[in-house]
MMTF fields as JSON, N, C-alpha, C and O atoms, coordinates in Angstrom:
{
  "mmtfVersion": "1.0.0",
  "mmtfProducer": "UNKNOWN",
  "numBonds": 283,
  "numAtoms": 284,
  "numGroups": 71,
  "numChains": 1,
  "numModels": 1,
  "chainsPerModel": [1],
  "groupsPerChain": [71],
  "chainIdList": ["A"],
  "bondAtomList": [4, 2, 8, 6, 12, 10, 16, 14, 20, 18, 24, 22, 28, 26, 32, 30, 36, 34, 40, 38, 44, 42, 48, 46, 52, 50, 56, 54, 60, 58, 64, 62, 68, 66, 72, 70, 76, 74, 80, 78, 84, 82, 88, 86, 92, 90, 96, 94, 100, 98, 104, 102, 108, 106, 112, 110, 116, 114, 120, 118, 124, 122, 128, 126, 132, 130, 136, 134, 140, 138, 144, 142, 148, 146, 152, 150, 156, 154, 160, 158, 164, 162, 168, 166, 172, 170, 176, 174, 180, 178, 184, 182, 188, 186, 192, 190, 196, 194, 200, 198, 204, 202, 208, 206, 212, 210, 216, 214, 220, 218, 224, 222, 228, 226, 232, 230, 236, 234, 240, 238, 244, 242, 248, 246, 252, 250, 256, 254, 260, 258, 264, 262, 268, 266, 272, 270, 276, 274, 280, 278],
  "bondOrderList": [1, 1, 1, 1, 1, 1, 1, 1, 1, 1, 1, 1, 1, 1, 1, 1, 1, 1, 1, 1, 1, 1, 1, 1, 1, 1, 1, 1, 1, 1, 1, 1, 1, 1, 1, 1, 1, 1, 1, 1, 1, 1, 1, 1, 1, 1, 1, 1, 1, 1, 1, 1, 1, 1, 1, 1, 1, 1, 1, 1, 1, 1, 1, 1, 1, 1, 1, 1, 1, 1],
  "groupList": [{"groupName": "MET", "atomNameList": ["N", "CA", "C", "O"], "elementList": ["N", "C", "C", "O"], "formalChargeList": [0, 0, 0, 0], "bondAtomList": [1, 0, 2, 1, 3, 2], "bondOrderList": [1, 1, 2], "singleLetterCode": "M", "chemCompType": "L-PEPTIDE LINKING"}, {"groupName": "SER", "atomNameList": ["N", "CA", "C", "O"], "elementList": ["N", "C", "C", "O"], "formalChargeList": [0, 0, 0, 0], "bondAtomList": [1, 0, 2, 1, 3, 2], "bondOrderList": [1, 1, 2], "singleLetterCode": "S", "chemCompType": "L-PEPTIDE LINKING"}, {"groupName": "ASN", "atomNameList": ["N", "CA", "C", "O"], "elementList": ["N", "C", "C", "O"], "formalChargeList": [0, 0, 0, 0], "bondAtomList": [1, 0, 2, 1, 3, 2], "bondOrderList": [1, 1, 2], "singleLetterCode": "N", "chemCompType": "L-PEPTIDE LINKING"}, {"groupName": "PRO", "atomNameList": ["N", "CA", "C", "O"], "elementList": ["N", "C", "C", "O"], "formalChargeList": [0, 0, 0, 0], "bondAtomList": [1, 0, 2, 1, 3, 2], "bondOrderList": [1, 1, 2], "singleLetterCode": "P", "chemCompType": "L-PEPTIDE LINKING"}, {"groupName": "THR", "atomNameList": ["N", "CA", "C", "O"], "elementList": ["N", "C", "C", "O"], "formalChargeList": [0, 0, 0, 0], "bondAtomList": [1, 0, 2, 1, 3, 2], "bondOrderList": [1, 1, 2], "singleLetterCode": "T", "chemCompType": "L-PEPTIDE LINKING"}, {"groupName": "GLY", "atomNameList": ["N", "CA", "C", "O"], "elementList": ["N", "C", "C", "O"], "formalChargeList": [0, 0, 0, 0], "bondAtomList": [1, 0, 2, 1, 3, 2], "bondOrderList": [1, 1, 2], "singleLetterCode": "G", "chemCompType": "PEPTIDE LINKING"}, {"groupName": "ASP", "atomNameList": ["N", "CA", "C", "O"], "elementList": ["N", "C", "C", "O"], "formalChargeList": [0, 0, 0, 0], "bondAtomList": [1, 0, 2, 1, 3, 2], "bondOrderList": [1, 1, 2], "singleLetterCode": "D", "chemCompType": "L-PEPTIDE LINKING"}, {"groupName": "ARG", "atomNameList": ["N", "CA", "C", "O"], "elementList": ["N", "C", "C", "O"], "formalChargeList": [0, 0, 0, 0], "bondAtomList": [1, 0, 2, 1, 3, 2], "bondOrderList": [1, 1, 2], "singleLetterCode": "R", "chemCompType": "L-PEPTIDE LINKING"}, {"groupName": "VAL", "atomNameList": ["N", "CA", "C", "O"], "elementList": ["N", "C", "C", "O"], "formalChargeList": [0, 0, 0, 0], "bondAtomList": [1, 0, 2, 1, 3, 2], "bondOrderList": [1, 1, 2], "singleLetterCode": "V", "chemCompType": "L-PEPTIDE LINKING"}, {"groupName": "ILE", "atomNameList": ["N", "CA", "C", "O"], "elementList": ["N", "C", "C", "O"], "formalChargeList": [0, 0, 0, 0], "bondAtomList": [1, 0, 2, 1, 3, 2], "bondOrderList": [1, 1, 2], "singleLetterCode": "I", "chemCompType": "L-PEPTIDE LINKING"}, {"groupName": "ALA", "atomNameList": ["N", "CA", "C", "O"], "elementList": ["N", "C", "C", "O"], "formalChargeList": [0, 0, 0, 0], "bondAtomList": [1, 0, 2, 1, 3, 2], "bondOrderList": [1, 1, 2], "singleLetterCode": "A", "chemCompType": "L-PEPTIDE LINKING"}, {"groupName": "LEU", "atomNameList": ["N", "CA", "C", "O"], "elementList": ["N", "C", "C", "O"], "formalChargeList": [0, 0, 0, 0], "bondAtomList": [1, 0, 2, 1, 3, 2], "bondOrderList": [1, 1, 2], "singleLetterCode": "L", "chemCompType": "L-PEPTIDE LINKING"}, {"groupName": "GLU", "atomNameList": ["N", "CA", "C", "O"], "elementList": ["N", "C", "C", "O"], "formalChargeList": [0, 0, 0, 0], "bondAtomList": [1, 0, 2, 1, 3, 2], "bondOrderList": [1, 1, 2], "singleLetterCode": "E", "chemCompType": "L-PEPTIDE LINKING"}, {"groupName": "HIS", "atomNameList": ["N", "CA", "C", "O"], "elementList": ["N", "C", "C", "O"], "formalChargeList": [0, 0, 0, 0], "bondAtomList": [1, 0, 2, 1, 3, 2], "bondOrderList": [1, 1, 2], "singleLetterCode": "H", "chemCompType": "L-PEPTIDE LINKING"}, {"groupName": "TYR", "atomNameList": ["N", "CA", "C", "O"], "elementList": ["N", "C", "C", "O"], "formalChargeList": [0, 0, 0, 0], "bondAtomList": [1, 0, 2, 1, 3, 2], "bondOrderList": [1, 1, 2], "singleLetterCode": "Y", "chemCompType": "L-PEPTIDE LINKING"}, {"groupName": "CYS", "atomNameList": ["N", "CA", "C", "O"], "elementList": ["N", "C", "C", "O"], "formalChargeList": [0, 0, 0, 0], "bondAtomList": [1, 0, 2, 1, 3, 2], "bondOrderList": [1, 1, 2], "singleLetterCode": "C", "chemCompType": "L-PEPTIDE LINKING"}],
  "groupTypeList": [0, 1, 2, 3, 4, 5, 6, 7, 8, 1, 9, 10, 10, 11, 4, 12, 11, 7, 5, 10, 11, 10, 10, 13, 5, 9, 4, 11, 3, 1, 11, 6, 11, 13, 11, 3, 1, 14, 10, 5, 1, 13, 3, 4, 3, 3, 11, 9, 1, 11, 5, 2, 15, 2, 3, 2, 4, 10, 11, 7, 9, 10, 1, 8, 3, 2, 7, 10, 3, 5, 7],
  "groupIdList": [1, 2, 3, 4, 5, 6, 7, 8, 9, 10, 11, 12, 13, 14, 15, 16, 17, 18, 19, 20, 21, 22, 23, 24, 25, 26, 27, 28, 29, 30, 31, 32, 33, 34, 35, 36, 37, 38, 39, 40, 41, 42, 43, 44, 45, 46, 47, 48, 49, 50, 51, 52, 53, 54, 55, 56, 57, 58, 59, 60, 61, 62, 63, 64, 65, 66, 67, 68, 69, 70, 71],
  "secStructList": [7, 7, 7, 2, 2, 2, 2, 2, 2, 2, 2, 2, 2, 2, 2, 2, 2, 2, 2, 2, 2, 2, 6, 6, 6, 7, 7, 7, 6, 6, 7, 3, 3, 7, 2, 2, 2, 2, 2, 1, 7, 7, 1, 1, 7, 7, 7, 3, 3, 7, 7, 7, 7, 7, 2, 2, 2, 2, 2, 2, 2, 2, 2, 2, 2, 2, 6, 1, 6, 6, 7],
  "xCoordList": [123.09, 123.69, 125.173, 125.856, 125.647, 127.035, 127.963, 127.51, 129.243, 130.29, 130.851, 131.512, 130.616, 131.049, 132.543, 132.937, 133.38, 134.82, 135.15, 135.9, 134.591, 134.802, 134.265, 134.862, 133.123, 132.542, 133.515, 133.725, 134.113, 135.062, 136.273, 136.765, 136.751, 137.906, 137.561, 138.337, 136.4, 135.998, 135.73, 136.102, 135.094, 134.807, 136.102, 136.231, 137.065, 138.362, 139.072, 139.654, 139.027, 139.663, 138.964, 139.616, 137.646, 136.875, 137.228, 137.416, 137.317, 137.671, 139.076, 139.314, 140.006, 141.391, 141.453, 142.148, 140.727, 140.723, 140.112, 140.657, 138.984, 138.366, 139.346, 139.473, 140.034, 140.986, 142.154, 142.587, 142.667, 143.797, 143.395, 144.155, 142.221, 141.753, 141.521, 141.894, 140.912, 140.633, 141.918, 141.946, 142.981, 144.268, 144.803, 145.649, 144.306, 144.708, 143.573, 143.607, 142.578, 141.475, 140.525, 139.854, 140.46, 139.613, 138.462, 138.665, 137.249, 136.059, 135.32, 135.026, 135.023, 134.177, 132.852, 132.766, 131.817, 130.554, 129.938, 129.251, 130.166, 129.541, 130.448, 130.112, 131.589, 132.483, 131.774, 131.389, 131.603, 130.867, 131.06, 131.749, 130.456, 130.468, 129.541, 128.506, 129.909, 129.098, 127.943, 128.145, 126.738, 125.611, 125.291, 125.041, 125.284, 124.983, 125.993, 125.607, 127.266, 128.245, 128.205, 128.58, 127.764, 127.632, 126.441, 126.52, 125.347, 124.127, 124.147, 123.335, 125.075, 125.124, 125.658, 126.037, 125.676, 126.14, 127.487, 127.732, 128.341, 129.653, 130.627, 130.534, 131.555, 132.526, 133.612, 134.337, 133.723, 134.745, 134.207, 132.994, 135.113, 134.655, 133.904, 134.148, 132.985, 132.266, 133.225, 134.282, 132.835, 133.604, 133.416, 132.451, 134.354, 134.243, 133.941, 134.668, 132.879, 132.46, 133.043, 132.73, 133.89, 134.495, 133.519, 133.631, 132.578, 131.545, 132.004, 133.04, 131.216, 131.46, 132.099, 131.952, 132.807, 133.364, 133.469, 133.418, 133.614, 133.754, 135.212, 136.089, 135.477, 136.834, 137.875, 139.001, 137.525, 138.477, 138.907, 140.089, 137.952, 138.281, 139.131, 140.074, 138.822, 139.63, 141.074, 142.003, 141.268, 142.623, 143.338, 144.538, 142.609, 143.221, 143.639, 144.706, 142.811, 143.159, 144.396, 145.308, 144.427, 145.562, 146.85, 147.936, 146.739, 147.947, 148.632, 149.832, 147.89, 148.484, 149.597, 150.703, 149.374, 150.496, 151.619, 152.785, 151.252, 152.265, 153.217, 154.32, 152.799, 153.645, 154.428, 155.239, 154.194, 154.858, 156.364, 156.837, 157.121, 158.586, 159.001, 158.405, 160.018, 160.514, 159.831, 160.132, 158.925, 158.245, 158.936, 158.534],
  "yCoordList": [152.713, 152.76, 152.418, 152.918, 151.593, 151.149, 152.154, 153.095, 151.947, 152.796, 152.078, 151.051, 152.577, 151.857, 151.554, 150.473, 152.485, 152.232, 151.122, 150.2, 151.214, 150.168, 148.833, 147.791, 148.859, 147.614, 146.94, 145.729, 147.716, 147.148, 146.55, 145.492, 147.23, 146.724, 145.381, 144.429, 145.312, 144.074, 142.956, 141.809, 143.27, 142.243, 141.724, 140.526, 142.616, 142.174, 141.267, 140.253, 141.628, 140.803, 139.45, 138.417, 139.465, 138.224, 137.313, 136.11, 137.873, 137.101, 136.529, 135.373, 137.34, 136.885, 135.739, 134.748, 135.876, 134.833, 133.544, 132.462, 133.648, 132.448, 131.732, 130.508, 132.503, 131.913, 131.252, 130.166, 131.916, 131.356, 130.062, 129.093, 130.041, 128.812, 127.715, 126.562, 128.071, 127.079, 126.479, 125.305, 127.274, 126.764, 125.647, 124.859, 125.584, 124.529, 123.519, 122.722, 123.565, 122.612, 122.863, 121.942, 124.108, 124.442, 125.317, 126.323, 124.921, 125.704, 125.997, 125.09, 127.262, 127.66, 128.121, 129.241, 127.282, 127.629, 128.928, 129.614, 129.276, 130.48, 131.704, 132.744, 131.607, 132.746, 133.801, 133.537, 134.997, 136.041, 137.37, 137.437, 138.414, 139.686, 139.583, 138.918, 140.23, 140.295, 141.249, 142.459, 140.71, 141.504, 142.736, 143.794, 142.662, 143.892, 145.018, 146.184, 144.683, 145.739, 146.181, 147.312, 145.319, 145.669, 146.607, 147.56, 146.33, 147.119, 148.391, 149.292, 148.459, 149.603, 150.857, 150.843, 151.916, 153.196, 153.582, 154.755, 152.617, 152.855, 153.328, 152.901, 154.202, 154.676, 153.639, 153.784, 152.615, 151.589, 150.492, 150.31, 149.752, 148.656, 147.599, 147.428, 146.888, 145.812, 144.723, 144.494, 144.074, 142.95, 141.737, 141.651, 140.807, 139.541, 138.467, 138.309, 137.749, 136.693, 135.368, 134.892, 134.782, 133.506, 132.36, 131.341, 132.509, 131.507, 130.297, 130.312, 129.276, 128.044, 126.997, 127.027, 126.077, 124.953, 123.753, 123.888, 122.595, 121.385, 121.251, 121.951, 120.364, 120.234, 119.888, 120.382, 119.055, 118.688, 119.918, 120.084, 120.772, 121.989, 122.919, 123.522, 123.05, 123.884, 123.393, 124.202, 122.092, 121.537, 121.794, 122.065, 121.71, 121.993, 123.457, 123.765, 124.352, 125.774, 126.006, 126.729, 125.401, 125.567, 125.007, 125.496, 123.992, 123.371, 124.233, 124.083, 125.129, 125.938, 126.836, 126.762, 127.685, 128.508, 127.661, 128.056, 126.526, 125.666, 125.067, 124.646, 125.025, 124.509, 125.617, 125.345, 126.85, 127.987, 127.918, 127.424, 128.41, 128.434, 129.196, 130.214, 128.693, 129.334, 128.889, 129.401, 127.95, 127.443, 126.187, 125.584],
  "zCoordList": [127.552, 126.235, 126.363, 127.256, 125.498, 125.565, 124.893, 124.24, 125.059, 124.497, 123.273, 123.433, 122.051, 120.841, 120.803, 120.364, 121.253, 121.26, 122.248, 121.928, 123.447, 124.454, 124.004, 124.276, 123.307, 122.789, 121.832, 121.91, 120.928, 119.966, 120.668, 120.276, 121.709, 122.471, 123.102, 123.018, 123.732, 124.399, 123.412, 123.659, 122.305, 121.297, 120.686, 120.434, 120.444, 119.91, 120.909, 120.524, 122.19, 123.217, 123.329, 123.478, 123.258, 123.321, 122.149, 122.331, 120.966, 119.778, 119.895, 119.545, 120.387, 120.581, 121.59, 121.367, 122.693, 123.721, 123.192, 123.414, 122.495, 121.91, 120.981, 121.025, 120.142, 119.211, 119.913, 119.529, 120.953, 121.7, 122.396, 122.394, 122.985, 123.635, 122.594, 122.81, 121.48, 120.434, 119.883, 119.514, 119.826, 119.337, 120.223, 119.8, 121.45, 122.385, 122.597, 123.534, 121.721, 121.805, 122.952, 123.418, 123.417, 124.566, 124.099, 123.418, 124.476, 124.176, 125.467, 126.246, 125.687, 126.806, 126.207, 125.703, 126.251, 125.599, 126.103, 125.346, 127.349, 127.893, 127.825, 128.392, 127.146, 126.977, 126.137, 124.998, 126.7, 125.998, 126.717, 127.735, 126.191, 126.895, 128.1, 128.042, 129.167, 130.38, 130.082, 129.987, 129.936, 129.453, 130.291, 129.712, 131.624, 132.376, 132.114, 132.03, 131.987, 131.727, 130.261, 129.952, 129.369, 127.958, 127.752, 126.977, 128.446, 128.292, 129.141, 128.936, 130.092, 130.986, 130.309, 129.138, 131.058, 130.517, 131.124, 131.404, 131.32, 131.902, 130.827, 129.676, 131.191, 130.199, 129.882, 128.897, 130.697, 130.482, 129.568, 129.464, 128.897, 128.032, 128.837, 130.032, 128.171, 128.862, 129.35, 128.763, 130.419, 130.942, 130.038, 129.278, 130.137, 129.42, 130.459, 131.44, 130.23, 131.142, 130.669, 129.577, 131.501, 131.131, 131.306, 130.624, 132.198, 132.37, 133.163, 133.829, 133.071, 133.81, 132.903, 131.681, 133.537, 132.781, 133.711, 134.934, 133.117, 133.916, 134.391, 133.884, 135.351, 135.884, 134.823, 134.888, 133.853, 132.817, 132.014, 131.713, 131.67, 130.927, 131.773, 131.261, 133.055, 133.947, 134.002, 133.998, 134.051, 134.062, 132.742, 132.729, 131.633, 130.33, 130.234, 129.702, 130.742, 130.739, 131.603, 131.203, 132.77, 133.689, 133.106, 133.416, 132.268, 131.732, 130.672, 130.442, 130.024, 128.945, 129.454, 128.919, 130.459, 130.93, 131.571, 131.569, 132.1, 132.708, 131.675, 132.024, 130.397, 129.329, 128.638, 127.752, 129.031, 128.371, 128.565, 129.588, 127.585, 127.723, 128.971, 129.324, 129.623, 130.83, 132.105, 133.184, 131.995, 133.193, 133.645, 134.64]
}
């Protein structure tokens, strides 16, 4: 059984991450909650699974922090 408070924390973080990536034109199709940790009975929030991506997407993700102010 999952932890409803932890579930909300993880879902909010997942939504925030999806939005931040989308703002830079990046989509990770397999970005989702980590099902074993979501379905488990752990007191901590479920993990977020970033999933797999192709090399081009990995380079686009890497370029975002590299463009941040102060870099």
